[in-house]
N, C-alpha and C positions, 0 to 999 in steps of 0.2 A: 504494500500500500504506500503511495507516495506521501512523504512528510511535507506538509505545507509550512512555509515560513513566511510570516508577514514582514516583508521587506519592501522598502520603497524601490520603484523601478530604476531610480537613479543610482542605487548602490551597485557596487561591483559584484557580479556573480560569474563564476567560471567553474569549469570542471563538472560535467554531469548535471548541471542545473539548466532548466529551461524557463523562459518567462512566458506566462500566459495571464492575460488580464492584469490584475494588480498584485498577483502573488507569484512568488518564485518557488518551484518545487523541485526536489531532487528526484532524479530517475532512480528506480529501485536497483539495488545491486543484484548480482547473479544469485547470491545466497538467499536474498529476500524473495526473489522470483521463485526459486526452487521450493522454499518453505510454503509459499502461497499455492503453488501447483500441488504440493503434497497434501495440503489441507483440503483443497478442492477435490482431489482424488479420494481422500478418506470420506468426505461428506457424500460424494457420489456413490461410493461403495456401500455406505451405511443406508442410504435411501434405496439402493437396489436390493439390499437384503430385506428391507421392510416390505417390498412389493410382494403381493401373493403370486404364487406360480400359476401357470396356465392349467386349467382343469383338464382332466383326461379326455372328456368328450370334445374339447375344442382343438385337440392336437390334429394338425393336418394329416390326412391319410396318405400313404405312399401310393404313387401312381402305378397302375397295373401296366404291364407290357401290352402294347397294341398287337393284336393278332396279325400275322403276316398277310392274310388275304385282305383284311381291311386296310393295311398299310399300302398294299399294291393298288387297291381301288382308289385310295386317296391320292396316290401319286399319279395314277392315270387320269383322274378327274382334274388334278392341278395342271397336268400337261395339256389336256384338252381345253381347259380354260385359257391357258396362255395362247394356244393355237387359234382358238376362236376369237380372242381379243385382237390378235395380230391380223386375222382376216377382216375383222370389223374395221380396224384402223385402215387397212389397205383399201377396203371398199369405200370408206369415206374419202380417202385421198383420191381414188380414181374418180369418184363422183364430183368432187370439187375441181379437180384439174380439167375434167371434160367440160364442166360448166364454164370454167374460166376461158378455155380455148374457144368455146362457142360464143361467149360474150365478146371476147377479143376479136374474133373474125367478124362478128356482126358490127362492131364499132368500126373496124377497119373498112368493111364494105360500105358502111354508111358515110364515113368521112372521105373516102377516096373516090367514090363514084361521082361523076359529073352529071348532074341532071336535077330535075325538080324533086321536091321533098317526098312526094308520093312514090316515085320510082326508087329513090334512095331507101325508103322504108321497106318497100317490097324486096329490094336486093338484100338488105340487111336481115330481113326476117327469114330468109332461106337457111343460112347457117344457124341462126338462133333457134329456129324450129327443129331442124333435123339433128343437129349435134346435141342440143340440149334434150331432145327426146331420147336420143341414145344414152345420154347420161342418166335419164330417169330409170333406165333399165337396171342401174346399179342399186336402186332402192329395194328391189326384190331380195337380192342376197343380203343386204343390210338388215332387213326385217327378219330373214331366216337366221342370220347369225345372232341377232339379239334374242330370238326365241331359243336357240341352242344354248346360249349363255345362261338364260333363265332356267332351262332344264338341267344344266350342269350344276348350277347353284342349288337347285332343289335336291339333286342327288347328293351333293356334298352335305347339305343339312341332314339328309336322311342317314348318311354314314356317321356324322357326328352324334346324332341321336342314338344310333346303335352302339357307338362307343360309350356314351355316357350312361345309357340305361341297359347295358348288356345283361345285367342280372334280372331285369324285369321282362325284357323281350324274349 
């Protein structure tokens, strides 16, 4: 514990003393720090000994080993989930890129064609219509992939329930 000395700030103070506010206090020596740490340890050990121990019914149970067939099924479901999510991302990217190409070609046709506005619009609608309709064909696999991911999540939930309630089922 630092020892406070009421000294005026104008007084000389050196060697291990620091000035804060209107008081000068000495920094504790290594022996004082060690005694303080020892007292804190003793107090902590005393209060630890006073705490009641955990009752027997609250002790965490040891985990059972997962049966190999369930482990294989979990691994296959996880791999299928990764594959399906990769397919979903790939289909989204194909859909977006195809739409961007269609819009880009439509804008290019509209801006570079020399003619009146109706003719420009008709020229621009051709790539917009056909290329973007081809891009809409990507929505079917996206929907199917989302359904497959939902089915795999349901299977994973089923396996987890079998693991948790194996004694009941």
